[in-house]
TORPA-4810 file (N, C-alpha, C, O; in nm, 3 decimals):
<nodes>
NODE_1_0.085_-0.132_-0.058_0.015_0.019_0.043_0.110_0.130_-0.009_0.232_0.125_0.005_M
NODE_2_0.055_0.214_-0.059_0.124_0.363_-0.066_0.046_0.494_-0.012_-0.043_0.572_-0.044_H
NODE_3_0.127_0.470_0.080_0.051_0.684_0.164_0.143_0.748_0.102_0.265_0.732_0.103_F
NODE_4_0.055_0.848_0.028_0.114_0.948_0.008_0.052_1.094_0.085_-0.067_1.123_0.087_Q
NODE_5_0.164_1.176_0.147_0.134_1.267_0.224_0.145_1.420_0.190_0.259_1.464_0.176_F
NODE_6_0.060_1.491_0.177_0.046_1.622_0.134_0.052_1.696_0.265_-0.055_1.695_0.326_L
NODE_7_0.180_1.777_0.339_0.209_1.819_0.391_0.236_1.991_0.471_0.349_2.026_0.439_I
NODE_8_0.184_2.073_0.538_0.165_2.199_0.508_0.333_2.274_0.519_0.350_2.376_0.452_E
NODE_9_0.425_2.231_0.583_0.548_2.308_0.580_0.642_2.173_0.598_0.584_2.065_0.611_D
NODE_10_0.768_2.175_0.600_0.852_2.127_0.634_0.890_2.041_0.737_0.924_1.925_0.717_Q
NODE_11_0.885_2.111_0.888_0.889_2.032_0.992_0.771_1.959_1.054_0.776_1.891_1.157_S
NODE_12_0.654_1.983_0.970_0.581_1.832_0.956_0.590_1.706_0.889_0.545_1.596_0.923_G
NODE_13_0.671_1.746_0.764_0.730_1.619_0.700_0.821_1.550_0.746_0.828_1.428_0.742_A
NODE_14_0.939_1.668_0.819_1.035_1.566_0.907_0.993_1.478_1.007_1.063_1.383_1.040_A
NODE_15_0.844_1.511_1.076_0.835_1.429_1.178_0.765_1.294_1.081_0.782_1.172_1.070_L
NODE_16_0.720_1.350_1.049_0.609_1.205_0.947_0.740_1.099_0.894_0.726_0.979_0.918_I
NODE_17_0.830_1.133_0.843_0.894_1.073_0.787_1.000_0.977_0.853_1.047_0.871_0.811_E
NODE_18_1.026_1.053_0.979_1.075_0.966_1.119_0.988_0.881_1.139_1.028_0.765_1.142_V
NODE_19_0.843_0.905_1.158_0.749_0.813_1.198_0.706_0.675_1.075_0.688_0.558_1.107_L
NODE_20_0.700_0.713_0.980_0.682_0.633_0.831_0.790_0.542_0.839_0.777_0.420_0.833_M
NODE_21_0.924_0.616_0.856_1.046_0.491_0.838_1.061_0.433_0.971_1.173_0.392_1.002_Q
NODE_22_0.975_0.424_1.046_1.000_0.349_1.160_0.871_0.229_1.158_0.865_0.135_1.238_R
NODE_23_0.783_0.254_1.060_0.659_0.191_1.036_0.673_0.139_0.948_0.597_0.044_0.934_I
NODE_24_0.760_0.161_0.849_0.792_0.079_0.740_0.877_-0.050_0.763_0.870_-0.159_0.707_S
NODE_25_0.955_-0.005_0.857_1.036_-0.159_0.881_0.980_-0.253_0.932_1.023_-0.367_0.912_L
NODE_26_0.835_-0.224_1.035_0.771_-0.303_1.073_0.684_-0.366_0.978_0.645_-0.475_1.020_I
NODE_27_0.634_-0.333_0.855_0.513_-0.305_0.766_0.621_-0.334_0.639_0.638_-0.223_0.590_N
NODE_28_0.682_-0.408_0.582_0.740_-0.403_0.527_0.631_-0.415_0.370_0.654_-0.519_0.308_G
NODE_29_0.557_-0.355_0.327_0.452_-0.416_0.248_0.407_-0.280_0.183_0.330_-0.284_0.087_D
NODE_30_0.452_-0.160_0.230_0.404_-0.019_0.222_0.497_0.073_0.165_0.613_0.041_0.192_I
NODE_31_0.486_0.174_0.098_0.560_0.248_0.054_0.495_0.420_0.039_0.391_0.442_-0.025_T
NODE_32_0.570_0.527_0.105_0.515_0.644_0.119_0.605_0.759_0.053_0.726_0.745_0.032_Y
NODE_33_0.521_0.893_0.018_0.584_0.990_-0.004_0.534_1.116_0.066_0.433_1.130_0.134_N
NODE_34_0.614_1.191_0.039_0.582_1.335_0.143_0.614_1.451_0.111_0.721_1.507_0.136_C
NODE_35_0.472_1.517_0.022_0.535_1.616_0.011_0.515_1.758_0.084_0.411_1.793_0.141_K
NODE_36_0.589_1.806_0.077_0.548_1.973_0.178_0.555_2.049_0.118_0.605_2.032_0.007_S
NODE_37_0.509_2.169_0.158_0.430_2.285_0.115_0.529_2.413_0.210_0.581_2.415_0.321_F
NODE_38_0.520_2.502_0.104_0.554_2.652_0.205_0.511_2.740_0.269_0.549_2.856_0.275_K
NODE_39_0.355_2.644_0.365_0.283_2.720_0.490_0.150_2.663_0.358_0.135_2.616_0.246_G
NODE_40_0.074_2.718_0.491_-0.075_2.666_0.454_-0.119_2.720_0.366_-0.153_2.652_0.270_L
NODE_41_-0.143_2.897_0.360_-0.147_2.954_0.251_-0.325_2.953_0.282_-0.377_2.943_0.393_G
NODE_42_-0.398_2.966_0.147_-0.576_2.986_0.150_-0.622_2.934_0.078_-0.548_2.904_-0.016_G
NODE_43_-0.738_2.895_0.069_-0.837_2.874_-0.036_-0.861_2.957_-0.146_-0.891_3.075_-0.130_F
NODE_44_-0.846_2.891_-0.292_-0.836_2.985_-0.405_-1.006_3.034_-0.426_-1.094_2.960_-0.381_T
NODE_45_-1.033_3.127_-0.478_-1.110_3.215_-0.487_-1.144_3.239_-0.660_-1.260_3.269_-0.688_K
NODE_46_-1.051_3.226_-0.767_-1.088_3.255_-0.912_-1.008_3.157_-0.948_-1.037_3.114_-1.060_K
NODE_47_-0.896_3.091_-0.884_-0.849_2.937_-0.941_-0.742_3.072_-1.053_-0.699_3.035_-1.162_N
NODE_48_-0.729_3.141_-1.029_-0.606_3.183_-1.090_-0.471_3.135_-1.099_-0.427_3.084_-0.996_T
NODE_49_-0.396_3.138_-1.195_-0.223_3.073_-1.184_-0.152_3.114_-1.075_-0.094_3.036_-0.999_V
NODE_50_-0.154_3.226_-1.066_-0.083_3.305_-0.940_-0.140_3.253_-0.796_-0.078_3.267_-0.691_K
NODE_51_-0.290_3.178_-0.810_-0.346_3.174_-0.616_-0.276_2.994_-0.682_-0.196_2.950_-0.600_E
NODE_52_-0.291_2.920_-0.776_-0.284_2.766_-0.773_-0.163_2.744_-0.770_-0.135_2.632_-0.727_T
NODE_53_-0.049_2.832_-0.809_0.069_2.784_-0.813_0.176_2.856_-0.692_0.289_2.897_-0.719_K
NODE_54_0.127_2.858_-0.589_0.190_2.913_-0.476_0.311_2.852_-0.414_0.422_2.898_-0.386_S
NODE_55_0.232_2.687_-0.394_0.352_2.685_-0.292_0.300_2.652_-0.247_0.324_2.531_-0.255_G
NODE_56_0.180_2.675_-0.154_0.116_2.713_-0.010_0.013_2.583_0.004_-0.041_2.566_-0.105_K
NODE_57_-0.016_2.522_0.066_-0.094_2.390_0.057_-0.231_2.438_0.002_-0.282_2.409_-0.106_L
NODE_58_-0.263_2.493_0.069_-0.452_2.526_0.045_-0.445_2.560_-0.101_-0.516_2.500_-0.182_L
NODE_59_-0.363_2.653_-0.137_-0.376_2.681_-0.267_-0.387_2.595_-0.409_-0.451_2.601_-0.514_N
NODE_60_-0.268_2.498_-0.338_-0.246_2.418_-0.433_-0.322_2.287_-0.439_-0.318_2.210_-0.536_D
NODE_61_-0.400_2.265_-0.312_-0.447_2.149_-0.281_-0.553_2.064_-0.362_-0.559_1.942_-0.343_L
NODE_62_-0.652_2.137_-0.470_-0.760_2.084_-0.540_-0.621_2.048_-0.661_-0.650_1.943_-0.718_A
NODE_63_-0.532_2.086_-0.694_-0.428_2.058_-0.795_-0.391_1.938_-0.762_-0.419_1.844_-0.836_T
NODE_64_-0.331_1.922_-0.661_-0.251_1.830_-0.650_-0.375_1.694_-0.570_-0.367_1.572_-0.577_Y
NODE_65_-0.444_1.752_-0.523_-0.547_1.596_-0.517_-0.602_1.538_-0.644_-0.645_1.424_-0.660_L
NODE_66_-0.589_1.680_-0.773_-0.671_1.589_-0.904_-0.537_1.524_-0.947_-0.543_1.438_-1.035_R
NODE_67_-0.451_1.548_-0.909_-0.281_1.512_-0.988_-0.261_1.359_-0.918_-0.214_1.265_-0.983_G
NODE_68_-0.296_1.348_-0.801_-0.269_1.196_-0.709_-0.345_1.119_-0.737_-0.309_1.001_-0.738_F
NODE_69_-0.505_1.160_-0.777_-0.605_1.069_-0.770_-0.625_1.019_-0.897_-0.713_0.935_-0.918_N
NODE_70_-0.524_1.080_-1.020_-0.499_1.066_-1.101_-0.412_0.934_-1.126_-0.445_0.847_-1.207_K
NODE_71_-0.322_0.930_-1.064_-0.168_0.878_-1.079_-0.200_0.769_-0.958_-0.110_0.685_-0.958_S
NODE_72_-0.265_0.751_-0.891_-0.312_0.668_-0.787_-0.430_0.559_-0.796_-0.477_0.488_-0.707_L
NODE_73_-0.457_0.567_-0.908_-0.635_0.526_-0.930_-0.602_0.373_-0.952_-0.692_0.289_-0.948_Q
NODE_74_-0.501_0.348_-0.970_-0.507_0.192_-0.987_-0.437_0.080_-0.876_-0.439_-0.043_-0.880_Y
NODE_75_-0.386_0.159_-0.791_-0.326_0.095_-0.675_-0.343_0.129_-0.555_-0.391_0.241_-0.533_I
NODE_76_-0.305_0.031_-0.430_-0.378_0.037_-0.322_-0.303_0.200_-0.266_-0.186_0.201_-0.228_S
NODE_77_-0.358_0.283_-0.268_-0.321_0.403_-0.233_-0.412_0.514_-0.144_-0.529_0.531_-0.179_A
NODE_78_-0.348_0.609_0.000_-0.450_0.683_0.036_-0.377_0.792_0.059_-0.267_0.782_0.112_V
NODE_79_-0.427_0.904_0.024_-0.372_1.022_0.032_-0.426_1.126_0.160_-0.539_1.172_0.181_I
NODE_80_-0.302_1.143_0.235_-0.322_1.211_0.351_-0.301_1.331_0.391_-0.194_1.330_0.450_I
NODE_81_-0.348_1.439_0.391_-0.309_1.563_0.419_-0.335_1.602_0.541_-0.434_1.588_0.612_V
NODE_82_-0.182_1.680_0.567_-0.178_1.714_0.728_-0.157_1.830_0.734_-0.066_1.863_0.659_V
NODE_83_-0.220_1.951_0.817_-0.187_2.021_0.829_-0.273_2.128_0.964_-0.372_2.108_1.034_L
NODE_84_-0.185_2.231_0.953_-0.236_2.304_1.107_-0.360_2.384_1.077_-0.379_2.448_0.974_D
NODE_85_-0.489_2.370_1.242_-0.595_2.440_1.273_-0.558_2.594_1.290_-0.663_2.657_1.305_N
NODE_86_-0.488_2.646_1.293_-0.425_2.754_1.407_-0.535_2.807_1.497_-0.560_2.754_1.606_D
NODE_87_-0.606_2.919_1.448_-0.718_2.974_1.529_-0.866_2.937_1.464_-0.967_2.988_1.511_T
NODE_88_-0.870_2.837_1.343_-0.956_2.784_1.312_-1.046_2.694_1.421_-1.010_2.622_1.514_R
NODE_89_-1.178_2.730_1.369_-1.283_2.616_1.389_-1.267_2.473_1.350_-1.280_2.471_1.227_N
NODE_90_-1.251_2.387_1.381_-1.185_2.230_1.371_-1.298_2.205_1.254_-1.262_2.199_1.137_T
NODE_91_-1.451_2.188_1.294_-1.503_2.127_1.224_-1.565_2.182_1.073_-1.598_2.117_0.973_E
NODE_92_-1.566_2.313_1.096_-1.577_2.418_0.968_-1.439_2.406_0.884_-1.434_2.433_0.765_E
NODE_93_-1.323_2.359_0.962_-1.227_2.397_0.831_-1.235_2.217_0.759_-1.238_2.185_0.641_F
NODE_94_-1.236_2.138_0.869_-1.281_1.996_0.799_-1.410_1.988_0.691_-1.430_1.925_0.587_L
NODE_95_-1.463_2.052_0.744_-1.561_2.065_0.642_-1.521_2.130_0.506_-1.564_2.085_0.399_A
NODE_96_-1.437_2.236_0.513_-1.426_2.315_0.383_-1.305_2.223_0.311_-1.288_2.246_0.192_E
NODE_97_-1.242_2.148_0.358_-1.144_2.052_0.334_-1.201_1.946_0.242_-1.152_1.912_0.134_L
NODE_98_-1.332_1.890_0.307_-1.366_1.809_0.224_-1.494_1.856_0.115_-1.548_1.794_0.023_N
NODE_99_-1.503_1.912_0.139_-1.557_2.021_0.008_-1.461_2.018_-0.105_-1.504_1.980_-0.214_R
NODE_100_-1.342_2.052_-0.094_-1.278_2.074_-0.178_-1.257_1.936_-0.271_-1.260_1.932_-0.394_V
NODE_101_-1.235_1.820_-0.177_-1.236_1.709_-0.262_-1.362_1.644_-0.330_-1.365_1.569_-0.427_A
NODE_102_-1.470_1.695_-0.252_-1.607_1.622_-0.380_-1.591_1.727_-0.468_-1.561_1.682_-0.579_Q
NODE_103_-1.601_1.877_-0.466_-1.543_1.920_-0.574_-1.470_1.934_-0.682_-1.469_2.018_-0.772_Q
NODE_104_-1.386_1.805_-0.651_-1.282_1.747_-0.716_-1.304_1.640_-0.769_-1.218_1.596_-0.845_N
NODE_105_-1.402_1.581_-0.749_-1.422_1.430_-0.772_-1.322_1.332_-0.737_-1.277_1.242_-0.808_L
NODE_106_-1.290_1.363_-0.609_-1.157_1.232_-0.580_-1.206_1.155_-0.571_-1.319_1.175_-0.529_I
NODE_107_-1.172_1.015_-0.597_-1.197_0.896_-0.576_-1.118_0.808_-0.452_-1.162_0.747_-0.354_T
NODE_108_-0.992_0.830_-0.499_-0.915_0.782_-0.419_-0.904_0.782_-0.267_-0.895_0.896_-0.222_V
NODE_109_-0.902_0.700_-0.190_-0.898_0.697_-0.021_-0.822_0.830_0.008_-0.704_0.843_-0.026_D
NODE_110_-0.875_0.906_0.056_-0.832_0.982_0.147_-0.849_1.065_0.243_-0.972_1.066_0.255_H
NODE_111_-0.796_1.155_0.339_-0.845_1.193_0.456_-0.776_1.286_0.506_-0.662_1.299_0.462_V
NODE_112_-0.820_1.371_0.603_-0.743_1.511_0.654_-0.721_1.536_0.769_-0.819_1.561_0.839_F
NODE_113_-0.612_1.540_0.819_-0.546_1.542_0.964_-0.537_1.657_0.978_-0.492_1.722_0.883_C
NODE_114_-0.578_1.728_1.108_-0.538_1.847_1.152_-0.506_1.883_1.284_-0.585_1.866_1.376_I
NODE_115_-0.385_1.936_1.299_-0.288_1.920_1.403_-0.383_2.069_1.468_-0.416_2.175_1.414_A
NODE_116_-0.402_2.015_1.601_-0.506_2.119_1.700_-0.390_2.148_1.794_-0.342_2.054_1.859_V
NODE_117_-0.325_2.310_1.810_-0.326_2.438_1.724_-0.192_2.410_1.587_-0.209_2.449_1.472_E
NODE_118_-0.081_2.345_1.629_-0.036_2.343_1.512_0.084_2.223_1.536_0.098_2.196_1.655_E
NODE_119_0.154_2.163_1.460_0.230_2.036_1.476_0.277_1.983_1.579_0.284_1.866_1.617_V
NODE_120_0.333_2.146_1.647_0.418_2.087_1.747_0.349_2.072_1.880_0.407_2.073_1.988_E
NODE_121_0.224_2.059_1.863_0.095_1.989_1.940_0.147_1.837_1.963_0.131_1.778_2.070_A
NODE_122_0.209_1.781_1.849_0.193_1.647_1.860_0.344_1.596_1.907_0.380_1.480_1.926_W
NODE_123_0.405_1.691_1.918_0.543_1.686_1.978_0.528_1.665_2.136_0.536_1.569_2.214_L
NODE_124_0.503_1.804_2.144_0.472_1.831_2.303_0.342_1.734_2.398_0.306_1.744_2.516_L
NODE_125_0.292_1.629_2.272_0.224_1.530_2.356_0.296_1.427_2.440_0.249_1.371_2.539_G
NODE_126_0.428_1.408_2.383_0.489_1.309_2.439_0.621_1.385_2.496_0.707_1.419_2.416_D
NODE_127_0.635_1.409_2.619_0.697_1.479_2.752_0.803_1.386_2.774_0.895_1.432_2.842_A
NODE_128_0.820_1.217_2.719_0.920_1.167_2.747_1.026_1.184_2.638_1.146_1.212_2.648_A
NODE_129_0.945_1.159_2.523_1.014_1.171_2.389_1.146_1.338_2.389_1.252_1.379_2.341_A
NODE_130_1.049_1.371_2.471_1.118_1.555_2.427_1.240_1.565_2.552_1.312_1.665_2.562_I
NODE_131_1.250_1.475_2.624_1.337_1.477_2.751_1.423_1.393_2.717_1.528_1.389_2.781_L
NODE_132_1.407_1.324_2.633_1.483_1.188_2.570_1.588_1.280_2.465_1.710_1.282_2.475_A
NODE_133_1.496_1.360_2.354_1.576_1.436_2.270_1.636_1.540_2.338_1.749_1.555_2.290_A
NODE_134_1.617_1.610_2.417_1.638_1.746_2.467_1.675_1.695_2.677_1.594_1.717_2.767_Y
NODE_135_1.757_1.657_2.689_1.750_1.622_2.840_1.794_1.762_2.926_1.808_1.747_3.047_P
NODE_136_1.811_1.869_2.882_1.767_2.007_2.958_1.661_2.095_2.937_1.636_2.212_2.965_L
NODE_137_1.603_1.999_2.876_1.429_2.088_2.829_1.390_2.131_2.982_1.430_2.077_3.085_A
NODE_138_1.291_2.254_2.970_1.243_2.275_3.110_1.101_2.249_3.134_1.000_2.298_3.084_K
NODE_139_1.121_2.147_3.235_1.012_2.027_3.245_0.891_2.110_3.318_0.780_2.058_3.320_V
NODE_140_0.913_2.237_3.377_0.804_2.319_3.413_0.737_2.356_3.314_0.617_2.333_3.322_Q
NODE_141_0.790_2.430_3.182_0.679_2.478_3.102_0.623_2.390_3.034_0.510_2.403_2.986_Q
NODE_142_0.693_2.294_3.023_0.674_2.122_2.943_0.513_2.055_3.047_0.421_1.985_3.004_L
NODE_143_0.529_2.100_3.162_0.402_2.031_3.226_0.294_2.156_3.238_0.176_2.142_3.270_H
NODE_144_0.329_2.226_3.220_0.194_2.349_3.159_0.178_2.407_3.105_0.148_2.526_3.115_A
NODE_145_0.204_2.306_2.985_0.119_2.334_2.823_0.000_2.256_2.872_0.012_2.162_2.951_Y
NODE_146_-0.112_2.293_2.825_-0.267_2.251_2.822_-0.240_2.186_2.618_-0.226_2.245_2.511_V
NODE_147_-0.245_2.054_2.655_-0.298_1.995_2.525_-0.368_2.051_2.426_-0.469_2.105_2.472_Q
NODE_148_-0.355_2.064_2.277_-0.412_2.116_2.224_-0.515_2.189_2.220_-0.631_2.180_2.178_D
NODE_149_-0.423_2.298_2.296_-0.498_2.410_2.336_-0.445_2.546_2.211_-0.331_2.553_2.165_S
NODE_150_-0.562_2.646_2.178_-0.495_2.759_2.080_-0.413_2.819_2.199_-0.471_2.856_2.300_I
NODE_151_-0.252_2.829_2.183_-0.213_2.919_2.258_-0.060_2.932_2.191_0.035_2.930_2.270_C
NODE_152_-0.043_2.940_2.105_0.118_2.930_2.043_0.183_2.851_2.063_0.276_2.865_2.142_G
NODE_153_0.162_2.750_2.006_0.207_2.618_2.067_0.359_2.605_2.019_0.436_2.540_2.089_T
NODE_154_0.411_2.674_1.882_0.564_2.633_1.879_0.602_2.710_1.924_0.723_2.712_1.902_W
NODE_155_0.569_2.794_1.986_0.656_2.922_2.046_0.702_2.840_2.195_0.821_2.835_2.226_E
NODE_156_0.585_2.773_2.290_0.588_2.688_2.374_0.693_2.618_2.368_0.777_2.616_2.458_I
NODE_157_0.702_2.532_2.227_0.785_2.429_2.231_0.939_2.488_2.219_1.042_2.435_2.259_L
NODE_158_0.927_2.568_2.177_1.087_2.674_2.177_1.112_2.696_2.312_1.223_2.677_2.361_A
NODE_159_1.015_2.735_2.375_1.022_2.790_2.536_1.113_2.669_2.619_1.209_2.683_2.695_D
NODE_160_1.046_2.554_2.574_1.079_2.386_2.684_1.230_2.385_2.630_1.319_2.385_2.715_V
NODE_161_1.262_2.383_2.502_1.420_2.309_2.459_1.479_2.429_2.399_1.599_2.419_2.423_V
NODE_162_1.461_2.518_2.344_1.563_2.625_2.296_1.636_2.680_2.388_1.559_2.751_2.453_Y
NODE_163_1.749_2.689_2.433_1.808_2.722_2.535_1.841_2.959_2.542_1.912_3.048_2.495_P
NODE_164_1.762_2.943_2.606_1.672_3.117_2.623_1.551_3.119_2.549_1.483_3.215_2.512_G
NODE_165_1.536_3.015_2.535_1.348_3.010_2.503_1.332_3.076_2.350_1.417_3.060_2.262_G
NODE_166_1.243_3.131_2.337_1.150_3.180_2.224_1.243_3.296_2.238_1.364_3.288_2.214_V
NODE_167_1.184_3.398_2.278_1.247_3.532_2.292_1.421_3.551_2.176_1.448_3.608_2.070_S
NODE_168_1.499_3.464_2.278_1.651_3.422_2.246_1.642_3.369_2.077_1.691_3.431_1.982_K
NODE_169_1.580_3.266_2.071_1.534_3.201_1.933_1.514_3.334_1.814_1.592_3.354_1.721_L
NODE_170_1.436_3.387_1.832_1.361_3.468_1.767_1.509_3.580_1.746_1.542_3.614_1.632_K
NODE_171_1.554_3.607_1.816_1.699_3.698_1.818_1.796_3.635_1.717_1.839_3.708_1.628_K
NODE_172_1.836_3.501_1.724_1.951_3.439_1.656_1.901_3.368_1.516_1.959_3.300_1.432_E
NODE_173_1.759_3.420_1.533_1.718_3.331_1.387_1.568_3.388_1.360_1.454_3.350_1.385_C
NODE_174_1.639_3.525_1.284_1.499_3.621_1.277_1.427_3.585_1.163_1.324_3.649_1.139_P
NODE_175_1.465_3.489_1.083_1.376_3.501_0.928_1.265_3.378_0.963_1.281_3.332_1.076_T
NODE_176_1.170_3.326_0.894_1.124_3.241_0.902_1.206_3.132_0.849_1.211_3.032_0.921_Y
NODE_177_1.275_3.130_0.733_1.335_2.997_0.716_1.447_2.962_0.824_1.494_2.848_0.813_I
NODE_178_1.493_3.034_0.919_1.590_2.989_0.992_1.487_2.910_1.080_1.496_2.787_1.074_E
NODE_179_1.368_2.976_1.180_1.311_2.917_1.256_1.247_2.799_1.190_1.181_2.747_1.280_I
NODE_180_1.233_2.739_1.097_1.155_2.645_1.006_1.258_2.527_1.038_1.241_2.414_1.084_G
NODE_181_1.372_2.596_0.995_1.511_2.480_1.015_1.511_2.412_1.185_1.530_2.295_1.219_K
NODE_182_1.492_2.497_1.246_1.509_2.466_1.417_1.392_2.380_1.394_1.419_2.264_1.364_C
NODE_183_1.248_2.418_1.403_1.115_2.348_1.399_1.170_2.198_1.338_1.147_2.103_1.413_K
NODE_184_1.229_2.172_1.231_1.237_2.118_1.161_1.299_1.964_1.241_1.263_1.847_1.240_S
NODE_185_1.421_2.050_1.314_1.526_1.974_1.360_1.486_1.907_1.487_1.530_1.795_1.516_E
NODE_186_1.380_1.992_1.586_1.299_1.941_1.725_1.204_1.811_1.671_1.198_1.706_1.735_W
NODE_187_1.133_1.834_1.546_1.031_1.710_1.496_1.133_1.627_1.475_1.118_1.533_1.553_A
NODE_188_1.248_1.609_1.398_1.328_1.462_1.412_1.361_1.434_1.512_1.336_1.321_1.553_Q
NODE_189_1.430_1.529_1.592_1.473_1.474_1.696_1.424_1.394_1.804_1.476_1.305_1.870_R
NODE_190_1.260_1.474_1.806_1.182_1.448_1.910_1.110_1.295_1.878_1.081_1.193_1.942_I
NODE_191_1.100_1.346_1.741_1.036_1.236_1.649_1.065_1.118_1.673_0.974_1.043_1.707_G
NODE_192_1.220_1.061_1.663_1.291_0.943_1.663_1.296_0.897_1.794_1.369_0.799_1.807_S
NODE_193_1.221_0.951_1.935_1.177_0.899_2.042_1.045_0.856_2.056_1.024_0.751_2.117_H
NODE_194_0.939_0.933_2.002_0.808_0.921_2.019_0.763_0.794_2.064_0.838_0.701_2.034_M
NODE_195_0.656_0.763_2.132_0.610_0.608_2.105_0.472_0.659_2.095_0.413_0.731_2.175_D
NODE_196_0.420_0.600_1.956_0.283_0.671_1.883_0.177_0.610_1.950_0.063_0.644_1.917_V
NODE_197_0.193_0.521_2.042_0.102_0.459_2.111_0.023_0.538_2.262_-0.082_0.532_2.324_E
NODE_198_0.173_0.621_2.267_0.139_0.678_2.423_0.166_0.876_2.385_0.261_0.954_2.384_K
NODE_199_0.060_0.879_2.366_0.065_1.034_2.317_-0.051_1.134_2.361_-0.166_1.098_2.336_N
NODE_200_-0.032_1.246_2.420_-0.148_1.324_2.493_-0.245_1.381_2.375_-0.366_1.391_2.391_N
NODE_201_-0.179_1.417_2.258_-0.229_1.499_2.174_-0.361_1.403_2.101_-0.332_1.308_2.029_S
NODE_202_-0.509_1.440_2.130_-0.578_1.403_2.072_-0.586_1.426_1.896_-0.668_1.355_1.838_P
NODE_203_-0.519_1.503_1.828_-0.527_1.534_1.728_-0.398_1.417_1.652_-0.399_1.387_1.533_S
NODE_204_-0.323_1.379_1.726_-0.197_1.321_1.671_-0.226_1.193_1.712_-0.163_1.095_1.672_F
NODE_205_-0.331_1.186_1.802_-0.389_1.005_1.811_-0.478_0.962_1.689_-0.486_0.849_1.641_N
NODE_206_-0.566_1.115_1.635_-0.631_1.057_1.495_-0.568_1.038_1.419_-0.571_0.926_1.369_H
NODE_207_-0.494_1.121_1.379_-0.358_1.048_1.301_-0.295_0.935_1.273_-0.246_0.909_1.164_F
NODE_208_-0.295_0.861_1.373_-0.245_0.765_1.390_-0.340_0.686_1.394_-0.305_0.570_1.372_M
NODE_209_-0.481_0.707_1.419_-0.608_0.588_1.382_-0.630_0.602_1.238_-0.704_0.511_1.199_T
NODE_210_-0.594_0.682_1.144_-0.605_0.703_1.035_-0.487_0.609_0.953_-0.512_0.564_0.841_E
NODE_211_-0.350_0.583_1.025_-0.279_0.540_0.970_-0.307_0.389_0.972_-0.315_0.308_0.880_I
NODE_212_-0.324_0.376_1.142_-0.358_0.211_1.141_-0.478_0.145_1.050_-0.481_0.031_1.004_T
NODE_213_-0.561_0.232_1.040_-0.696_0.208_0.971_-0.626_0.092_0.810_-0.672_-0.013_0.765_K
NODE_214_-0.518_0.165_0.770_-0.500_0.192_0.637_-0.384_0.038_0.628_-0.402_-0.041_0.535_R
NODE_215_-0.295_0.018_0.710_-0.262_-0.023_0.786_-0.277_-0.192_0.811_-0.180_-0.268_0.812_L
NODE_216_-0.403_-0.230_0.829_-0.471_-0.308_0.856_-0.511_-0.398_0.726_-0.511_-0.521_0.734_S
NODE_217_-0.539_-0.343_0.629_-0.575_-0.341_0.507_-0.419_-0.447_0.435_-0.426_-0.543_0.357_N
NODE_218_-0.292_-0.383_0.496_-0.202_-0.419_0.425_-0.174_-0.568_0.449_-0.138_-0.587_0.565_V
NODE_219_-0.180_-0.704_0.361_-0.153_-0.836_0.389_-0.037_-0.867_0.425_-0.010_-0.985_0.450_S
</nodes>
């Protein structure tokens, strides 16, 4: 079975790459590919070239769904779209995403997995993995985090694992690209220690449930 991921950014892709590498070692009959984007973007309005070739996930979503729907039509496959909720209403956002799939007549198995608030919530859901990856992590801030809350999640993770916290990080890494590299490093290091069966994040557990459902169909 083939797992095709469409992922909002590189840090999310870094985490899923680590997890899928481990899963594929156990389930040898699967393949996977991670297509990451340069952020979330927004739903298109006029479907102009400028809107739909932006490198942003939501802008390009319909185009990629149609493309993979065509290329994966005759094999056992699933398209899994992973993106952040940010401050959106999760149910309304999910309905919008499903509407895009319906309007574009996507028949290949597909599912939208929303990280609440951000994919860093999935990392914060496993305190043991954070401490294994970063033994000097700030435990007090880690335990003060309310799981899957709308609170500036990546900044909280930065306060937990980055020496000097998020304020120092923003001084030393002033650009979005530099911060993105830090996020990817956190995802790789923490992800390599994560126990996928013991995570406090409901949105991560939903993601893993969708993976497990498809794995059960692999002979």
